[in-house]
C-alpha positions as CSV (number, residue, x, y, z in Angstrom):
1,M,-6.3,12.9,-40.1
2,D,-5.8,16.6,-40.7
3,T,-4.9,19.0,-37.9
4,G,-8.4,20.6,-37.8
5,A,-10.1,17.3,-37.3
6,L,-7.6,16.3,-34.6
7,D,-8.3,19.6,-32.8
8,V,-11.9,18.3,-32.4
9,V,-11.5,14.6,-32.0
10,V,-8.6,14.6,-29.4
11,P,-10.4,16.8,-26.8
12,I,-13.6,14.6,-27.2
13,L,-11.5,11.4,-26.6
14,Y,-9.9,13.0,-23.5
15,I,-13.3,14.0,-22.1
16,I,-14.5,10.4,-22.6
17,A,-11.3,9.1,-21.0
18,F,-11.7,11.4,-18.0
19,A,-15.3,10.4,-17.5
20,L,-14.2,6.7,-17.5
21,F,-11.4,7.5,-15.0
22,I,-13.9,9.0,-12.5
23,Y,-16.5,6.4,-13.1
24,G,-14.0,3.6,-12.6
25,L,-12.7,5.3,-9.5
26,M,-16.2,5.3,-8.1
27,G,-16.3,1.6,-8.5
28,L,-13.2,1.1,-6.3
29,T,-15.2,2.2,-3.2
30,G,-16.5,-1.3,-2.7
31,P,-15.4,-4.9,-3.2
32,K,-18.4,-5.8,-5.4
33,T,-17.6,-3.1,-8.0
34,A,-13.8,-2.9,-7.7
35,V,-13.0,-5.3,-10.6
36,R,-15.4,-3.6,-12.9
37,G,-14.1,-0.2,-11.8
38,N,-10.5,-1.2,-12.7
39,K,-11.6,-2.4,-16.1
40,I,-13.5,0.8,-16.8
41,A,-10.6,3.0,-15.8
42,A,-8.2,0.8,-17.9
43,V,-10.4,1.5,-20.9
44,G,-10.3,5.2,-20.2
45,M,-6.5,5.1,-20.0
46,L,-6.4,3.2,-23.3
47,I,-8.5,5.9,-25.0
48,A,-6.3,8.6,-23.4
49,V,-3.2,6.9,-24.8
50,V,-4.7,6.6,-28.3
51,A,-5.7,10.3,-28.2
52,T,-2.2,11.3,-27.3
53,L,-0.6,9.2,-30.0
54,L,-2.9,10.8,-32.6
55,R,-0.8,13.9,-32.2
56,V,2.5,12.2,-32.5
57,Q,4.4,13.3,-35.6
58,H,7.7,11.5,-35.1
59,N,9.7,8.9,-33.1
60,W,7.1,6.2,-33.8
61,I,9.9,3.5,-33.7
62,L,10.9,4.6,-30.2
63,I,7.3,4.7,-29.0
64,V,6.6,1.2,-30.4
65,I,9.9,-0.2,-28.8
66,G,8.9,1.4,-25.5
67,L,5.4,-0.1,-25.6
68,V,6.8,-3.6,-26.4
69,V,9.5,-3.5,-23.7
70,G,7.0,-2.2,-21.1
71,A,4.4,-4.8,-22.0
72,A,7.1,-7.6,-22.0
73,L,8.2,-6.5,-18.5
74,G,4.9,-5.6,-16.9
75,V,2.4,-8.2,-18.1
76,P,4.4,-11.3,-17.0
77,S,5.3,-9.7,-13.7
78,A,1.8,-8.8,-12.9
79,R,0.4,-12.2,-13.9
80,Q,3.0,-14.2,-12.0
81,V,3.3,-12.2,-8.8
82,K,2.1,-13.9,-5.7
83,M,-0.6,-12.2,-3.6
84,T,1.9,-12.1,-0.7
85,A,4.2,-10.0,-2.9
86,M,1.5,-7.7,-4.2
87,P,2.6,-4.8,-1.9
88,Q,6.1,-5.0,-3.3
89,M,4.8,-5.0,-6.8
90,V,2.6,-1.9,-6.1
91,A,5.6,-0.1,-4.6
92,L,7.8,-1.0,-7.5
93,F,5.3,-0.1,-10.2
94,N,4.5,3.2,-8.5
95,G,8.2,4.0,-8.3
96,V,8.6,3.4,-12.0
97,G,5.9,6.0,-12.7
98,G,7.8,8.5,-10.6
99,G,11.0,7.7,-12.3
100,A,9.4,8.1,-15.7
101,V,8.2,11.6,-14.7
102,A,11.7,12.6,-13.5
103,L,13.2,11.5,-16.9
104,I,10.5,13.5,-18.7
105,A,11.6,16.6,-16.8
106,W,15.2,15.9,-17.7
107,S,14.2,15.5,-21.3
108,E,12.3,18.8,-21.3
109,F,15.5,20.5,-19.9
110,R,17.6,19.1,-22.7
111,T,15.2,19.7,-25.6
112,S,14.6,23.3,-24.5
113,G,18.3,24.2,-24.3
114,G,18.2,24.4,-20.5
115,F,14.7,26.0,-20.4
116,L,15.9,28.8,-22.6
117,D,13.0,31.1,-23.6
118,T,10.6,28.7,-21.8
119,A,7.4,29.9,-20.1
120,T,7.8,30.2,-16.3
121,Y,5.0,27.8,-15.5
122,V,6.6,25.1,-17.7
123,V,9.9,25.6,-15.9
124,V,8.4,25.4,-12.5
125,A,6.2,22.4,-13.4
126,S,9.1,20.5,-14.9
127,L,11.4,21.1,-11.9
128,F,8.7,20.2,-9.5
129,A,8.1,17.0,-11.4
130,A,11.9,16.3,-11.4
131,I,12.2,16.6,-7.6
132,V,9.0,14.8,-6.6
133,G,9.3,12.1,-9.3
134,S,12.8,11.3,-8.2
135,V,11.9,11.3,-4.5
136,S,9.0,8.9,-5.4
137,F,11.1,6.6,-7.5
138,W,14.0,6.1,-5.0
139,G,11.7,6.1,-2.0
140,S,9.6,3.4,-3.6
141,L,12.6,1.3,-4.3
142,I,13.5,1.5,-0.6
143,A,9.9,0.6,0.3
144,F,10.2,-2.4,-2.1
145,G,13.4,-3.5,-0.5
146,K,11.9,-3.4,3.0
147,L,8.8,-5.3,2.0
148,Q,10.8,-7.8,0.0
149,E,13.1,-8.1,3.0
150,I,16.1,-7.3,0.9
151,L,16.6,-4.4,3.4
152,P,15.8,-4.7,7.1
153,G,12.3,-3.7,8.1
154,R,13.6,-1.8,11.1
155,P,14.1,2.0,11.0
156,M,17.6,2.8,9.6
157,G,18.6,6.5,10.0
158,L,20.8,9.1,11.5
159,G,18.9,9.6,14.7
160,R,18.3,13.2,15.7
161,A,20.3,14.4,12.8
162,Q,17.9,12.7,10.3
163,Q,15.4,15.6,9.8
164,A,18.2,18.2,9.5
165,V,19.9,16.1,6.8
166,N,16.5,15.7,5.0
167,A,15.9,19.4,5.2
168,L,19.4,20.2,3.8
169,L,18.8,17.8,0.9
170,L,15.5,19.4,0.1
171,L,16.9,22.9,0.2
172,A,19.9,21.9,-1.9
173,A,17.6,20.3,-4.5
174,V,15.4,23.4,-4.6
175,A,18.5,25.7,-4.9
176,C,19.9,23.6,-7.8
177,A,16.4,23.7,-9.4
178,V,16.4,27.5,-9.2
179,V,19.8,27.6,-11.0
180,A,18.6,25.0,-13.6
181,G,15.5,27.0,-14.3
182,S,17.3,30.3,-14.8
183,G,17.6,29.7,-18.5
184,G,20.5,28.2,-20.5
185,A,22.2,26.6,-17.4
186,S,24.5,23.7,-17.7
187,Q,23.0,20.2,-17.7
188,L,24.9,19.5,-14.6
189,W,22.3,21.4,-12.6
190,I,19.3,19.3,-13.6
191,I,21.4,16.2,-12.9
192,L,22.2,17.6,-9.4
193,V,18.5,18.2,-8.9
194,L,17.7,14.6,-9.7
195,L,20.6,13.2,-7.6
196,L,19.8,15.3,-4.5
197,A,16.1,14.4,-4.8
198,A,17.1,10.7,-5.1
199,A,19.1,11.0,-1.9
200,L,16.2,12.7,-0.2
201,G,13.8,9.9,-1.3
202,V,16.2,7.3,0.2
203,M,16.8,9.2,3.4
204,V,13.1,9.8,4.0
205,V,12.0,6.2,3.6
206,L,15.0,4.4,5.2
207,P,14.2,5.6,8.8
208,I,10.5,4.5,8.5
209,G,9.8,1.1,10.1
210,G,7.8,-1.7,8.5
211,A,4.7,-1.0,10.6
212,D,4.2,2.3,8.6
213,M,4.9,0.8,5.2
214,P,1.2,0.7,4.1
215,V,1.0,4.5,4.7
216,V,4.3,5.1,3.0
217,I,3.2,3.2,-0.1
218,S,0.0,5.3,-0.3
219,L,2.0,8.6,0.3
220,L,4.5,7.7,-2.5
221,N,1.6,6.9,-4.8
222,A,0.1,10.3,-4.2
223,L,3.5,12.0,-4.8
224,T,3.8,10.1,-8.1
225,G,0.4,11.3,-9.2
226,L,1.2,15.0,-8.3
227,S,4.5,14.8,-10.2
228,A,2.7,13.3,-13.3
229,A,0.2,16.1,-13.2
230,A,3.1,18.7,-13.1
231,A,4.7,16.9,-16.0
232,G,1.4,17.0,-17.9
233,L,1.3,20.8,-17.3
234,A,4.7,21.2,-18.7
235,L,4.0,19.0,-21.7
236,D,0.5,20.5,-22.2
237,N,-0.9,17.0,-22.0
238,T,-4.5,17.1,-20.5
239,A,-4.6,13.4,-19.9
240,M,-1.5,13.5,-17.6
241,I,-2.8,16.5,-15.7
242,V,-6.2,15.0,-15.0
243,A,-5.0,11.4,-14.3
244,G,-2.2,12.7,-12.1
245,M,-4.5,14.9,-10.1
246,I,-6.9,12.1,-9.6
247,V,-4.1,9.8,-8.3
248,G,-2.6,12.6,-6.2
249,A,-5.9,13.6,-4.6
250,S,-7.2,10.1,-4.0
251,G,-3.8,8.9,-2.7
252,S,-3.6,11.9,-0.3
253,I,-7.1,11.2,1.0
254,L,-6.2,7.5,1.5
255,T,-2.9,8.3,3.2
256,N,-4.7,10.6,5.7
257,Q,-7.4,7.9,6.4
258,M,-4.7,5.3,7.0
259,A,-2.7,7.6,9.3
260,V,-5.9,8.3,11.2
261,A,-6.6,4.5,11.4
262,M,-3.1,4.1,13.1
263,N,-3.6,7.2,15.3
264,R,-0.5,8.7,13.7
265,T,0.2,11.9,11.9
266,I,1.8,11.9,8.5
267,P,4.7,14.1,9.7
268,A,5.3,11.6,12.5
269,I,5.3,8.7,10.0
270,V,7.7,10.5,7.8
271,A,9.9,11.3,10.8
272,G,10.4,7.5,11.1
273,G,11.9,5.6,13.9
274,F,8.9,3.3,14.7
275,G,8.3,-0.4,13.9
276,G,10.1,-3.2,12.3
277,T,12.3,-4.4,15.1
278,G,10.8,-7.9,15.0
279,V,11.6,-8.6,18.7
280,A,10.2,-11.7,20.4
281,A,8.1,-11.6,23.5
282,S,8.2,-8.8,26.0
283,D,11.6,-8.3,27.7
284,D,10.3,-6.4,30.8
285,G,11.2,-9.3,33.1
286,V,7.6,-10.3,33.8
287,E,6.9,-14.0,33.6
288,R,4.1,-14.7,31.1
289,T,2.6,-18.0,30.0
290,V,0.5,-18.8,26.9
291,R,-2.1,-21.5,26.6
292,S,-1.6,-23.8,23.5
293,T,-4.4,-25.6,21.8
294,S,-4.8,-28.2,19.1
295,A,-6.6,-28.3,15.8
296,S,-9.1,-30.7,17.3
297,D,-10.0,-28.4,20.2
298,A,-10.2,-25.4,17.9
299,A,-12.5,-27.3,15.6
300,I,-14.8,-28.3,18.5
301,Q,-14.9,-24.7,19.8
302,M,-15.9,-23.3,16.5
303,A,-18.3,-26.1,15.5
304,Y,-20.5,-25.4,18.6
305,A,-20.3,-21.6,18.2
306,S,-23.2,-19.5,16.9
307,Q,-20.8,-16.9,15.5
308,V,-17.1,-17.0,14.5
309,I,-15.1,-13.9,13.4
310,V,-12.0,-14.5,11.3
311,V,-9.3,-11.7,11.7
312,P,-6.8,-12.0,8.8
313,G,-3.3,-10.5,8.9
314,Y,-0.1,-10.6,7.0
315,G,0.6,-14.1,8.4
316,M,-2.4,-15.4,6.4
317,A,-0.9,-13.8,3.3
318,V,2.5,-15.3,3.8
319,A,1.1,-18.8,4.3
320,Q,-1.3,-18.3,1.4
321,A,-4.1,-19.6,3.6
322,Q,-7.0,-17.7,2.2
323,H,-8.4,-20.6,0.2
324,A,-8.1,-22.9,3.2
325,V,-9.9,-20.4,5.3
326,K,-12.7,-20.2,2.8
327,D,-13.0,-24.0,2.9
328,M,-13.1,-24.0,6.7
329,A,-15.8,-21.3,6.7
330,K,-18.0,-23.3,4.3
331,L,-17.9,-26.3,6.7
332,L,-18.8,-24.0,9.6
333,E,-21.6,-22.4,7.7
334,A,-23.0,-25.8,6.8
335,K,-23.1,-26.5,10.5
336,G,-25.2,-23.4,11.1
337,V,-22.3,-21.2,12.3
338,E,-22.3,-17.6,11.1
339,V,-18.8,-16.6,9.8
340,K,-17.7,-13.0,9.4
341,Y,-14.3,-11.4,8.5
342,A,-13.0,-8.4,10.4
343,I,-10.8,-6.2,8.2
344,H,-8.5,-3.6,9.8
345,P,-7.6,-0.6,7.5
346,V,-3.9,-1.3,7.8
347,A,-3.8,-5.1,8.1
348,G,-1.2,-6.4,5.7
349,R,1.4,-4.5,3.8
350,M,-0.8,-2.2,1.6
351,P,-4.2,-0.6,1.6
352,G,-6.9,-3.3,1.1
353,H,-4.4,-6.2,1.2
354,M,-6.7,-8.5,3.1
355,N,-9.8,-7.6,1.0
356,V,-7.8,-8.6,-2.1
357,L,-6.7,-11.9,-0.6
358,L,-10.1,-12.9,0.5
359,A,-11.8,-11.8,-2.7
360,E,-9.3,-14.0,-4.5
361,A,-10.6,-16.9,-2.5
362,D,-14.2,-16.0,-3.5
363,V,-15.2,-15.0,0.1
364,A,-18.6,-13.3,-0.1
365,Y,-18.3,-9.6,-0.1
366,D,-21.0,-9.2,2.5
367,A,-19.0,-11.2,5.0
368,L,-16.1,-8.7,4.9
369,K,-16.7,-6.2,7.7
370,E,-14.7,-3.1,8.2
371,M,-13.4,-2.2,11.7
372,D,-16.1,0.3,12.6
373,E,-18.8,-2.1,11.4
374,I,-17.5,-5.2,13.2
375,N,-16.1,-4.0,16.5
376,D,-19.4,-4.1,18.4
377,E,-19.8,-7.7,17.3
378,F,-16.8,-9.1,19.2
379,A,-18.5,-9.0,22.6
380,R,-21.3,-11.2,21.2
381,T,-18.9,-13.6,19.4
382,D,-18.2,-17.1,20.7
383,V,-14.9,-17.6,18.9
384,T,-12.6,-15.2,17.1
385,L,-9.9,-16.8,15.0
386,V,-6.9,-14.5,14.5
387,I,-4.7,-15.6,11.6
388,G,-1.3,-14.0,11.6
389,A,-2.6,-10.6,12.8
390,N,-0.5,-8.8,15.5
391,D,-0.5,-5.1,15.9
392,V,-4.1,-4.5,14.7
393,T,-5.4,-6.7,17.6
394,N,-3.1,-5.5,20.3
395,P,-5.2,-4.3,23.3
396,A,-2.2,-2.2,24.5
397,A,-3.3,0.4,22.0
398,R,-6.4,0.8,24.2
399,N,-5.1,0.0,27.7
400,D,-1.4,1.0,27.9
401,P,-0.6,4.7,27.7
402,S,3.1,3.8,27.5
403,S,2.7,1.7,24.4
404,P,4.0,3.2,21.1
405,I,0.7,2.3,19.5
406,H,-1.5,3.7,22.3
407,G,-4.6,5.4,20.8
408,M,-4.4,3.4,17.6
409,P,-7.9,2.1,16.7
410,I,-7.8,-1.7,16.9
411,L,-10.1,-4.6,16.4
412,N,-11.7,-5.5,19.8
413,V,-10.7,-9.1,19.6
414,D,-10.0,-9.3,23.3
415,E,-13.7,-8.8,24.0
416,S,-14.6,-12.1,22.4
417,R,-15.6,-15.1,24.6
418,N,-12.8,-17.1,23.2
419,V,-9.8,-16.2,21.0
420,I,-7.7,-18.6,19.0
421,V,-4.5,-17.1,17.5
422,L,-2.7,-18.9,14.7
423,K,1.0,-18.0,14.6
424,R,4.3,-19.6,13.8
425,S,6.0,-18.3,16.9
426,M,5.7,-15.7,19.6
427,N,7.6,-13.1,17.5
428,S,6.0,-9.7,17.5
429,G,4.4,-8.0,14.4
430,F,5.9,-5.3,12.2
431,A,5.5,-2.7,14.9
432,G,8.1,-4.7,16.9
433,I,6.1,-4.7,20.2
434,D,4.6,-7.5,22.3
435,N,0.9,-8.3,22.2
436,P,-0.8,-8.9,25.6
437,L,-3.7,-10.6,23.7
438,F,-1.5,-13.7,23.4
439,Y,-1.3,-14.1,27.2
440,A,-4.9,-13.4,27.9
441,E,-7.0,-15.9,29.9
442,R,-9.5,-16.4,27.1
443,T,-6.8,-16.8,24.4
444,S,-5.4,-20.0,23.0
445,M,-2.4,-20.3,20.7
446,L,-2.3,-22.7,17.7
447,F,1.3,-22.7,16.6
448,G,2.4,-23.6,13.1
449,D,2.0,-22.6,9.5
450,A,-1.4,-20.9,9.1
451,K,-2.4,-22.8,6.0
452,Q,-1.5,-26.2,7.5
453,S,-3.2,-25.3,10.8
454,V,-6.4,-24.2,9.1
455,M,-6.4,-27.4,6.9
456,E,-6.0,-29.5,10.0
457,V,-8.9,-27.7,11.7
458,T,-11.0,-28.3,8.6
459,E,-10.3,-32.0,8.7
460,E,-11.3,-32.1,12.3
461,L,-14.5,-30.3,11.5
462,K,-15.3,-32.9,8.9
463,S,-15.2,-35.6,11.5
464,L,-17.6,-33.9,13.9
């Protein structure tokens, strides 16, 4: 195809791709349309890639090798990953995107002779992409390590000196970027930019506790999108600019919404030092007792209820209990019990984690209720079944001004007539604080593996 034809065809293909991006993103606003939205956006990305490749005049061998290697690594990983490990996969794949952008910026420096005779906007965009992309890559690796429990989930930092060190790393990276962008500078300067940004990414995420990981993943995703948009500006690639800005904008909005859902500010989250200590029950010296129950008693309570609300948490994901929960719910519904699912915005380890798990088990979309929609229902609910959820059900957020999570919107589980909590032990959640719900008068604890416990309850329901 000649150059004149390409000048017409490529912009048209980009416009089609962008329209599909936006239409696909609209589909992600609800569970019913999320799968279709993903497919539509994927088609848009394919069209954008084809449009970009139409302008390629050389290096086809390297491009093909890159596509093959990427597909060989990405497809099996995505197909084989367990739903419990999906947050880690999201963090890792997001980090790879940031790393790719950082390498593109390095390549631009090399091919331009150190930005010699390069337009200022290209230099600024490339160096911005280098810093933010490197921060996102290394920060995402730390988030992956915490979620995968390769690294401790607790905050690990330098205490009061942490923010000063982070500020120095940022200033040093920017200073090296100024030198690197001056024109004809040694390659050492761009390498220093990448290394200092890498150190900044590590030092920013290490002090953040596990309780804040969902917000961190969303924030890093937004940073990757912004760095991709900057790289697209430097490369004069419209697809990267538009796709990067969509990811950056949507990721920023989601990050803010999740921070609001935790009653935390984004600067406070980045400051770290909260969550992930994994302590057991409260150590304030007060004697507390819990009431244990059995699968048989739990089955009887739910079988004679008019409404049961299931509150899923990360414990359900770890036990892979979503299918067992669906089977139990079917039996309850056959007995005339209405079953709903209460979804907290930050339940699990990534945005929408519980929705994805339950959708995988073919739970009806209409039964999935967001926090604001379901909270008034708890006071009229006979039994609430909490499966591995801790911090998002902790009434201390509402009642205890001294609690670290005070003010965080929670699911009003404690207002239910009866609460049954499925847990392996009395260990706290990722925020590392005790939950008074477990000791409440109307709460019963069913200890054990969540999947096994739900299956035992299901068998008891069959015999009723």
